[in-house]
C-alpha positions in Angstrom: 0.1 0.1 0.1 1.1 3.5 -0.7 0.0 7.1 0.2 -0.1 7.8 -3.5 -3.0 5.6 -4.0 -4.9 8.3 -2.0 -5.1 10.6 -5.0 -8.0 13.1 -5.5 -10.5 10.7 -6.9 -13.0 13.4 -8.3 -10.0 14.8 -10.4 -9.2 11.5 -11.7 -12.7 10.5 -12.6 -13.5 13.8 -14.1 -10.2 15.1 -15.7 -8.1 11.9 -15.9 -5.2 13.5 -13.8 -3.5 12.2 -10.7 -2.6 14.3 -7.7 -2.5 14.0 -3.8 -3.6 16.7 -1.5 -1.0 17.0 1.2 -3.5 18.1 3.8 -6.0 15.2 3.0 -8.9 17.6 2.3 -8.4 19.4 5.5 -7.8 23.0 6.3 -4.7 25.0 5.9 -1.7 25.6 3.7 0.9 22.9 2.5 1.9 20.7 5.2 4.1 17.6 4.3 4.4 16.5 8.0 0.8 14.7 7.5 2.1 12.8 4.4 5.1 11.7 6.2 3.0 10.3 9.1 0.7 8.7 6.9 3.6 7.0 4.8 5.1 5.8 8.2 1.8 4.2 9.0 1.7 2.4 5.7 5.3 1.3 6.2 4.5 -0.2 9.5 1.7 -1.9 8.2 3.5 -3.3 5.1 6.2 -4.8 7.3 3.8 -6.2 10.0 3.9 -10.0 10.4 0.0 -9.7 10.8 -0.4 -8.6 7.2 2.4 -10.8 5.5 3.3 -13.5 8.2 6.6 -13.8 9.7 9.3 -12.0 7.7 13.1 -12.2 7.7 14.2 -8.7 8.5 11.6 -7.6 10.9 11.9 -4.1 9.8 11.0 -1.1 12.2 10.5 2.3 10.4 12.8 5.0 12.1 12.6 7.8 9.7 10.3 8.8 6.7 11.4 12.3 5.4 10.4 14.1 2.3 13.5 15.4 0.7 12.0 16.9 -2.5 8.6 17.4 -3.8 6.6 18.9 -6.7 3.3 20.4 -6.8 0.8 20.2 -9.5 0.6 24.0 -9.9 4.7 24.4 -10.1 6.0 26.3 -13.2 2.6 27.6 -14.4 0.9 24.4 -13.9 3.4 22.6 -16.1 3.2 19.2 -14.3 -0.5 19.2 -15.0 -0.2 20.0 -18.6 2.4 17.3 -18.9 0.1 14.7 -17.1 -2.9 15.8 -19.4 -0.7 15.4 -22.5 0.3 12.0 -21.3 -3.1 11.0 -20.6 -4.1 12.1 -24.1 -1.2 10.3 -25.8 -2.4 7.0 -24.0 -5.8 7.3 -25.4 -4.8 7.9 -29.0 -3.9 5.5 -31.6 -0.4 6.1 -33.3 -2.0 7.4 -36.6 -4.0 10.1 -34.6 -0.8 11.1 -32.8 1.1 11.5 -35.9 -1.8 13.4 -37.6 -1.7 15.7 -34.6 1.8 16.2 -34.5 1.7 17.3 -38.3 -1.2 19.5 -37.6 -0.5 23.2 -38.2 -2.9 26.2 -37.2 -4.6 27.3 -40.1 -5.8 30.6 -38.7 -2.8 31.9 -37.0 -1.5 33.9 -39.8 -5.0 35.5 -40.6 -5.7 36.3 -37.0 -2.4 38.0 -36.3 -2.0 39.8 -39.7 -5.6 40.6 -40.4 -6.9 44.3 -40.7 -8.9 45.9 -38.0 -12.5 45.4 -39.2 -14.1 47.3 -36.5 -11.9 50.2 -37.1 -12.5 50.1 -40.7 -16.4 50.3 -39.9 -16.0 53.1 -37.6 -13.9 55.0 -40.3 -16.5 54.3 -42.9 -19.2 55.6 -40.7 -17.3 58.8 -39.8 -16.7 59.3 -43.6 -20.5 59.0 -44.3 -21.3 61.3 -41.3 -18.8 63.8 -42.9 -20.5 63.5 -46.3 -23.8 64.3 -44.4 -22.3 67.4 -42.9 -20.9 68.6 -46.2 -24.5 68.0 -47.9 -26.1 69.7 -45.1 -24.0 72.8 -45.3 -24.3 73.0 -49.0 -28.2 72.7 -48.8 -28.3 75.5 -46.1 -26.0 77.8 -48.1 -28.1 77.0 -51.4 -31.5 77.6 -49.4 -30.7 80.9 -47.8 -28.0 82.3 -50.1 -25.6 82.1 -47.1 -28.1 84.2 -44.9 -29.3 81.6 -42.3 -30.2 78.2 -41.4 -33.2 76.5 -43.3 -35.8 74.2 -41.9 -34.7 70.7 -41.4 -35.7 68.4 -44.3 -38.2 65.8 -43.6 -36.6 63.4 -46.2 -38.4 61.5 -48.7 -41.3 59.4 -47.5 -42.0 55.8 -48.7 -38.4 55.3 -49.9 -37.0 51.8 -49.2 -33.4 51.2 -48.4 -32.9 49.6 -51.8 -34.3 52.6 -53.3 -31.8 54.8 -51.4 -28.9 52.4 -52.4 -29.9 52.6 -56.1 -30.6 56.5 -55.9 -29.0 59.1 -57.9 -25.5 60.3 -56.4 -25.9 63.0 -53.6 -29.6 62.3 -53.1 -29.6 60.7 -49.6 -26.9 59.2 -47.6 -29.1 58.2 -44.6 -29.6 54.7 -45.4 -26.9 52.5 -46.1 -25.2 49.2 -44.6 -23.0 51.1 -42.4 -26.0 52.6 -40.7 -28.0 49.3 -40.6 -25.0 47.2 -39.1 -25.6 49.5 -35.8 -28.9 47.8 -35.6 -27.4 44.4 -35.4 -24.5 45.3 -33.0 -26.6 47.2 -30.7 -28.4 43.8 -29.7 -25.3 42.7 -27.8 -22.6 40.0 -28.9 -24.6 36.8 -27.8 -28.0 38.2 -29.2 -26.3 38.6 -32.6 -25.7 34.8 -32.9 -27.8 32.8 -30.4 -31.5 32.6 -30.5 -33.5 34.2 -27.7 -35.0 30.7 -26.8 -31.6 28.9 -26.6 -30.5 28.8 -22.7 -26.9 30.4 -22.2 -25.4 29.0 -18.9 -25.4 31.5 -16.0 -22.8 29.7 -14.0 -20.1 31.6 -12.3 -16.7 30.6 -11.0 -17.1 30.2 -7.2 -13.4 30.9 -6.1 -12.6 34.2 -4.5 -9.0 33.7 -5.3 -8.5 31.4 -8.2 -5.3 29.6 -8.5 -4.4 31.8 -11.7 -4.8 35.0 -9.6 -3.1 34.2 -6.2 0.5 33.7 -4.8 1.1 30.0 -5.1 3.3 27.7 -2.7 5.9 26.1 -4.7 7.6 22.8 -4.9 11.4 22.1 -4.7 11.6 20.2 -7.9 10.8 20.9 -11.5 9.8 19.5 -15.0 11.5 20.2 -18.4 9.6 22.6 -20.7 6.5 21.6 -22.5 7.4 20.3 -25.8 5.6 21.4 -29.1 4.0 17.8 -29.3 3.0 17.9 -25.8 1.2 21.4 -26.2 -0.7 19.8 -29.3 -1.7 16.8 -27.2 -3.0 19.3 -24.5 -5.0 21.2 -26.8 -6.6 17.8 -28.1 -7.0 16.9 -24.3 -9.0 20.0 -23.9 -11.6 18.8 -26.6 -12.2 15.6 -24.9 -11.9 16.5 -21.1 -13.4 20.0 -20.9 -17.0 20.6 -21.4 -17.8 23.6 -23.8 -20.8 25.2 -25.6 -22.7 22.6 -27.1 -21.3 19.7 -25.1 -22.2 19.0 -21.7 -20.0 16.5 -19.9 -22.0 16.8 -16.4 -19.0 18.3 -14.7 -19.7 20.4 -11.7 -19.0 24.1 -11.9 -18.8 26.1 -15.2 -20.4 24.6 -18.1 -18.1 26.4 -20.5 -14.8 25.2 -19.2 -12.8 25.3 -22.4 -14.0 28.8 -23.0 -13.1 29.8 -19.5 -9.3 28.5 -20.3 -9.2 30.6 -23.3 -10.8 33.9 -21.7 -10.6 33.7 -17.9 -13.8 35.4 -17.4 -15.5 34.9 -14.1 -18.9 33.6 -15.7 -20.0 31.3 -18.4 -21.9 34.1 -20.2 -18.7 36.3 -20.2 -16.7 33.6 -21.5 -19.0 32.7 -24.2 -19.3 36.3 -25.1 -15.3 36.8 -25.2 -15.2 33.6 -27.4 -17.8 34.9 -29.8 -15.9 38.3 -30.2 -12.7 36.1 -31.0 -14.6 34.1 -33.6 -15.8 37.2 -35.2 -12.3 38.6 -35.5 -11.0 35.3 -36.8 -13.7 34.8 -39.4 -13.8 38.5 -40.3 -10.2 38.6 -41.2 -10.7 35.5 -43.6 -13.8 36.9 -45.1 -12.2 40.3 -45.6 -9.4 38.6 -47.6 -12.0 36.6 -49.5 -14.1 39.5 -50.6 -11.1 41.7 -51.5 -10.1 39.0 -53.9 -13.7 38.7 -55.5 -13.7 41.4 -58.4 -17.5 40.9 -58.7 -18.0 41.8 -55.0 -15.5 44.6 -55.3 -17.5 46.1 -58.1 -20.6 46.2 -55.8 -18.8 47.8 -53.1 -17.4 50.4 -55.5 -20.9 51.1 -57.1 -22.6 51.6 -53.7 -19.8 53.8 -52.3 -20.2 56.1 -55.3 -23.9 56.0 -54.7 -23.5 57.2 -51.3 -20.6 59.8 -51.3 -19.4 60.0 -54.8 -21.0 63.3 -55.2 -18.5 64.8 -52.6 -15.7 64.1 -55.1 -13.7 63.7 -51.8 -11.2 60.8 -52.5 -10.6 60.3 -48.8 -14.2 60.0 -47.8 -14.9 57.7 -50.8 -12.1 55.4 -49.9 -13.1 55.3 -46.3 -16.6 54.5 -47.3 -15.6 51.8 -49.4 -13.3 50.3 -46.9 -16.3 50.7 -44.4 -18.6 48.7 -46.9 -16.0 45.8 -47.3 -15.7 45.7 -43.5 -19.4 45.6 -42.9 -20.1 43.1 -45.4 -17.3 41.0 -43.9 -18.5 41.4 -40.4 -22.2 40.3 -41.4 -20.9 37.3 -43.3 -18.9 36.4 -40.2 -22.1 36.7 -37.8 -23.5 34.3 -40.2 -20.4 31.8 -39.8 -20.7 32.0 -36.1 -24.3 31.0 -36.0 -23.4 28.2 -38.0 -20.5 27.2 -35.8 -22.4 27.4 -32.6 -25.3 25.2 -34.2 -22.6 22.5 -34.7 -22.0 23.2 -38.3 -18.8 23.6 -40.3 -17.9 26.6 -42.4 -15.4 26.9 -45.2 -12.1 28.2 -43.9 -11.5 30.4 -46.9 -14.8 31.1 -48.9 -15.0 30.7 -52.6 -18.0 33.1 -54.3 -20.3 30.0 -54.3 -19.7 29.5 -50.8 -20.5 33.2 -49.7 -24.0 33.7 -48.2 -25.0 37.4 -47.6 -25.5 40.1 -50.5 -24.6 43.7 -50.0 -27.7 45.5 -50.9 -29.7 43.6 -48.4 -27.6 42.9 -45.5 -30.3 43.7 -43.0 -32.3 40.6 -44.4 -29.5 38.4 -42.7 -30.0 40.1 -39.4 -32.6 37.3 -37.9 -30.6 35.0 -35.6 -32.2 32.0 -37.4 -30.2 32.9 -40.8 -27.1 31.0 -40.9 -24.0 30.6 -43.4 -23.9 28.0 -45.7 -22.5 24.8 -44.5 -19.4 23.3 -45.9 -18.8 19.4 -45.3 -15.0 19.9 -45.7 -14.9 23.0 -43.5 -14.0 23.4 -39.7 -16.3 23.6 -36.7 -16.4 25.3 -33.5 -14.1 22.9 -31.5 -11.4 23.4 -34.2 -11.6 27.1 -33.6 -11.4 26.6 -30.0 -8.2 24.5 -30.5 -7.0 27.4 -32.7 -7.5 29.8 -29.7 -6.0 27.5 -27.1 -2.8 26.9 -29.3 -2.2 30.8 -29.1 -2.5 30.8 -25.3 0.6 31.1 -23.2 1.6 27.6 -21.3 1.0 29.4 -17.8 -2.5 30.7 -18.9 -3.5 27.1 -20.1 -2.1 25.4 -17.0 -3.4 27.6 -14.3 -6.8 28.3 -15.7 -7.4 24.7 -16.0 -6.3 24.3 -12.3 -9.0 27.0 -11.5 -11.6 24.7 -13.0 -10.4 21.6 -11.0 -10.3 23.6 -7.7 -13.7 25.1 -8.4 -15.2 21.7 -9.2 -13.7 20.2 -6.1 -15.2 22.8 -3.8 -18.8 21.9 -5.1 -18.2 18.3 -3.9 -19.0 17.2 -0.3 -15.6 16.6 1.4 -13.4 18.7 -0.8 -14.3 22.1 -0.1 -11.0 23.0 1.6 -8.7 21.6 -1.2 -6.2 24.1 -2.7 -4.4 23.0 -5.8 -1.1 24.5 -4.8 -0.7 22.0 -1.8 -1.5 19.2 -4.3 1.7 16.9 -4.6 2.4 14.9 -8.0 6.0 13.6 -7.1 8.2 13.4 -4.1 11.7 12.1 -3.1 11.6 10.3 0.1 14.4 9.1 2.5 13.3 5.9 4.4 15.3 4.6 7.3 14.9 1.2 9.1 16.1 -0.7 12.0 16.1 -4.4 11.8 17.0 -7.6 14.0 16.6 -10.5 11.5 14.7 -13.4 12.5 18.0 -15.7 12.7 19.1 -13.7 15.7 16.5 -15.5 17.7 18.2 -18.7 17.2 21.3 -17.4 18.9 19.3 -15.8 21.8 21.0 -18.2 24.2 24.4 -17.0 23.4 25.9 -14.2 25.7 27.0 -12.2 22.8 24.4 -9.5 21.9 24.1 -8.8 18.2 23.7 -5.1 17.1 20.7 -4.1 15.0 21.1 -3.6 11.3 20.4 -0.3 9.9 19.0 0.4 6.3 18.5 3.6 4.5 16.7 4.0 1.2 15.9 6.9 -1.0 13.2 6.7 -3.8 10.9 8.8 -5.8 7.3 8.4 -6.4 6.0 10.3 -9.4 2.4 10.2 -11.0 4.2 11.8 -14.1 5.7 8.5 -15.7 7.1 8.6 -19.1 
């Protein structure tokens, strides 16, 4: 029997990771003396004749001292990350391991080098507003001969947005996709992509001081850095061991665990919102590139921009409006993509004209949340995007936020309310000292000579993180 057999069972059952609480679920900070006492009890029991029958050495434990130890939270949760990667490796066939090792992040370049779509939209809106101001000033000057301000125009009644879009240059720049987009954005991020009847989890992290935010106890030993293959394996581990939007594994605590590791917000709703924002940026960058490379779509943008502000003959206003229209169109297409992703569908990584869904002159028709992007059987889904986001995270962020989840889940289970992950041991080096009076000494008990006790000392390492 070994004290390392008393690992935290809920962590193993839920997350497949082994660690032992040095305080055995009691209160207080890290205390190794209790583990030493428990080991001495096990040693005495293991050597007891009552358990194994008479034994040759008749060992008596004299010392059990932990010389080195490692905590699951050390080095930014590195031991946990390595255990999780090892767990995932043991569950995957060799062919799948090779495929993972060869896998590249398809979105990293686009997300890092993509233009700021939101800024392009703002610049476009500002350009439209500047055009309105110029038009208003011109109308006032024409109406009064420069002598005063005319009554405000009520505008043309009965005109549709399509009429305005197709109207004569300089007539009315009030209705346009850039204005329409505000109606969509003002709903809030989740309302843009999730139907009102779809329940969003309201669970919150119950830790006042999460592992990732507090000063942590530290062990006296360490591990080698996380390899590239181990990080890939860990990201794959997240997919199968952390619940996320659309996948309920019945874990206690947060329902969007994977989204928490990526974003670190206190509530499921906030983490899902942050994830959707990232998805919109990722999809927006790619859709922007697809749109710019499509001559037919760019011709539509050019035509509408000239209709809206061409009369100003101001190149800066015209170009900013064109850029704003491109960004707006890309954003709406991205909203449709995210709706499909959250519904469990796949979308094309880089869209061809045939895979594009929205149309510029009627973007508001795509605002209802039930309207989604065209599905692509060979595309990528929500989980693949979460993998991409995780791959971009720092090692320390992945490790400590994951341990936040575990500590939070433990605190929701009876008997584990006091556990702190930074007192949980995954390895230790222990010195054992014994005294022995071997059994054959009793044969010579009638002799006057007194035989000395034998002394043994052994140093060994116990480690959950085996290669």
